[in-house]
C-alpha positions in Angstrom: -0.3 -0.3 -0.1 0.9 3.3 0.0 1.4 3.4 3.1 3.9 0.8 3.8 5.7 2.5 0.7 6.0 5.6 2.9 7.7 3.6 6.1 9.8 2.1 3.6 11.2 5.2 2.5 11.4 6.6 6.2 12.6 3.0 7.5 15.1 2.0 4.8 15.5 4.6 2.0 16.3 7.8 3.8 18.8 6.8 6.2 21.2 5.2 3.2 21.1 9.1 2.3 22.0 10.0 5.9 24.3 7.7 6.6 26.4 6.6 4.0 29.1 9.1 3.0 29.0 7.9 -0.6 25.5 8.9 -1.2 26.3 12.4 1.2 25.0 15.3 -0.8 23.3 13.4 -3.5 19.5 14.6 -1.9 18.4 17.2 -0.9 17.5 17.0 3.1 15.4 19.7 3.3 11.5 19.8 4.3 10.6 22.7 1.8 12.6 21.0 -1.2 10.0 19.7 -2.9 12.7 17.7 -4.7 13.0 15.6 -2.1 9.7 13.7 -0.4 8.4 10.3 0.6 7.4 9.2 -2.6 9.8 11.4 -5.3 13.7 11.7 -4.8 15.9 14.4 -7.2 19.3 12.8 -6.9 22.2 13.9 -10.1 21.4 11.7 -13.2 17.8 10.5 -11.5 14.5 10.0 -10.0 13.3 7.6 -7.5 9.5 7.0 -7.4 8.5 5.3 -4.5 4.3 4.2 -4.2 2.5 1.3 -3.1 0.9 -2.1 -5.5 -2.8 -0.7 -5.0 -1.9 2.6 -6.3 -2.3 3.2 -10.0 -0.3 6.7 -9.7 2.8 4.8 -9.7 2.1 3.4 -13.0 0.9 5.9 -15.0 2.8 9.1 -16.3 6.4 8.3 -15.8 8.5 6.5 -17.5 11.6 4.4 -15.7 14.7 2.5 -17.1 14.4 0.4 -14.1 11.2 -0.8 -12.0 11.4 -2.9 -8.7 8.6 -5.3 -7.2 9.0 -6.2 -4.2 7.3 -8.4 -2.1 5.3 -9.0 -5.3 2.7 -11.8 -3.8 1.6 -9.6 -1.3 0.4 -7.4 -4.6 -3.5 -7.4 -5.4 -4.4 -8.9 -8.3 -5.2 -5.9 -10.3 -3.4 -3.1 -9.3 -6.6 -0.1 -8.6 -9.0 -1.8 -11.5 -6.4 -1.7 -14.7 -4.9 -5.1 -14.4 -1.4 -7.0 -13.3 1.0 -5.7 -11.9 3.8 -7.0 -13.8 1.9 -5.8 -17.2 1.4 -2.1 -15.4 5.3 -2.0 -14.9 6.5 -2.9 -18.4 4.5 -0.8 -19.7 6.2 2.1 -18.1 10.0 1.0 -19.6 8.9 0.5 -23.2 10.4 4.3 -24.0 13.6 3.4 -22.0 16.9 2.1 -23.5 17.9 -1.4 -21.7 15.2 -1.8 -19.1 15.3 -3.8 -16.7 12.8 -5.0 -14.5 13.9 -7.3 -10.7 11.0 -9.0 -8.7 11.6 -9.6 -5.2 9.2 -11.6 -2.8 9.1 -14.4 0.1 6.4 -16.8 -1.5 2.5 -17.9 -0.8 0.9 -20.5 -1.9 1.7 -22.8 -5.3 -0.2 -22.8 -8.1 -0.1 -18.8 -8.0 3.2 -18.0 -6.9 3.8 -14.7 -8.9 7.9 -15.2 -7.5 7.5 -18.8 -7.8 6.2 -18.0 -11.8 9.0 -15.5 -12.5 11.5 -18.4 -10.7 11.0 -21.0 -12.8 11.1 -18.8 -16.0 14.5 -17.8 -15.4 18.2 -19.4 -15.5 17.1 -20.7 -11.1 20.1 -19.9 -10.3 21.2 -21.4 -6.7 23.8 -21.2 -4.5 26.2 -23.2 -4.4 28.7 -24.2 -1.2 31.2 -26.9 -0.8 31.4 -29.4 2.3 34.0 -28.5 4.6 34.8 -32.1 4.4 35.0 -33.8 0.9 34.7 -30.4 -1.1 32.5 -31.5 -3.4 29.2 -28.3 -3.6 25.5 -28.4 -3.1 22.8 -26.6 -2.5 21.7 -26.1 1.4 17.8 -27.5 1.6 15.8 -28.2 4.2 15.7 -32.0 2.8 12.9 -33.7 6.1 13.0 -36.9 7.4 12.9 -38.9 4.4 16.2 -37.3 2.7 19.5 -38.5 3.8 20.7 -35.2 3.7 19.8 -31.8 4.9 19.5 -29.9 8.5 19.2 -32.3 11.3 19.5 -33.0 14.9 19.3 -36.0 17.3 16.4 -35.6 18.9 14.1 -32.9 19.9 15.7 -32.5 23.6 19.3 -32.5 22.3 18.6 -29.5 19.1 21.7 -27.6 20.3 23.6 -30.6 18.5 21.9 -29.6 15.2 23.7 -30.4 11.9 24.1 -30.1 8.0 24.2 -33.7 6.5 26.5 -33.5 3.1 24.4 -35.0 0.8 27.9 -36.8 -1.1 30.2 -37.7 1.9 27.3 -38.0 4.6 29.6 -36.5 6.7 28.3 -33.8 9.2 28.4 -30.2 8.9 28.4 -28.2 12.0 26.6 -24.9 12.0 30.1 -22.5 13.0 31.0 -24.6 9.2 28.1 -21.8 8.0 30.8 -19.1 7.1 33.1 -20.6 5.7 31.1 -22.5 3.0 29.2 -19.7 2.3 32.1 -17.4 1.9 33.2 -19.8 -0.8 29.8 -20.1 -2.4 28.2 -18.6 -5.7 24.8 -18.5 -8.1 25.6 -22.1 -10.5 22.2 -21.5 -13.3 19.6 -24.8 -13.3 18.0 -24.0 -16.3 20.0 -23.6 -19.5 16.9 -22.4 -21.3 15.4 -19.6 -18.6 14.7 -15.9 -19.9 16.5 -13.7 -17.3 18.4 -14.6 -14.3 16.5 -16.2 -11.2 17.8 -16.0 -7.4 17.0 -18.6 -4.9 18.0 -18.2 -1.5 16.6 -19.3 2.2 17.4 -18.6 5.9 20.1 -21.3 6.2 22.7 -19.7 4.9 21.9 -16.4 7.0 24.8 -15.1 9.1 22.1 -13.4 11.5 22.2 -15.0 15.1 17.7 -16.2 14.6 19.2 -17.8 10.9 21.0 -20.2 13.0 20.7 -23.8 12.1 18.8 -25.3 15.6 16.5 -22.4 16.1 15.4 -23.3 11.9 14.9 -26.6 13.4 12.9 -26.1 17.1 10.7 -23.1 14.7 10.1 -26.3 12.4 8.8 -28.5 15.2 6.7 -26.0 16.9 4.9 -25.1 13.7 4.0 -29.5 14.2 1.4 -30.2 12.1 -0.5 -26.8 12.0 -0.9 -25.8 8.6 -0.9 -21.6 9.0 1.8 -22.3 11.1 3.8 -24.2 8.4 3.4 -21.8 5.9 5.0 -19.1 7.3 7.8 -21.9 7.9 8.1 -22.9 4.1 7.2 -18.9 2.9 9.4 -17.4 4.8 12.5 -19.6 6.4 13.3 -22.7 3.4 11.3 -19.2 0.8 9.3 -21.8 -0.9 5.5 -21.3 -1.9 2.9 -23.8 0.6 0.7 -26.5 -1.2 -1.7 -27.9 1.7 -1.3 -31.5 2.8 -4.9 -33.2 3.4 -6.6 -36.3 3.1 -8.5 -36.6 -0.9 -9.9 -39.6 -1.6 -8.1 -42.4 -4.3 -9.1 -42.2 -8.1 -10.7 -45.2 -8.3 -13.1 -44.2 -5.5 -13.6 -41.0 -7.1 
């Protein structure tokens, strides 16, 4: 929404110009200067426009070279009754030289996720990291109880011993090895027929304390079989779309 956009500018954009030496003086900080508002910021060589996906104003009149759509899975189906947001964004770049469209989001539901749809059409780059034991590269994956790789823990009362099981050598990788692995990792495309660059990343790679592997295991166990909690885990932790599992009759009975 436009209110979210204003909050984003206050909390994320303005501090950049206030705190980063490289950006100092590029944008006026005067409240009386019309070149710097919550929705419009002029800088040498261009202008930054910020708006909500529910408003058609950001998709009218202006022509831009780069359009960034953030959290697109939370966008309305139609922006102010004028059609698909991504198509409207593309119209704003029709006359721009070398246009760039960037989409980012945590996914929501399988089958209707915009970001998943875009990723499947991309070259599908995933972040490969080397195993500290065998040095073979792999994508960090959740795995699950039916897989012989991924994040594992001995038992519920020993989550502090959570580790990652290498899919190549089956050696246990400890959480303290994560930074070493990520520093030596890189994105590798998995789809040669992709039409554009696409990147996937999830919490297991993060250096943040709340993304430690034992904490991820704890959050998964706390979700249990509750579909709403599992959706939060899949969407925001694993970076995957959610598909609710339920009972259904066999096709023969149906």
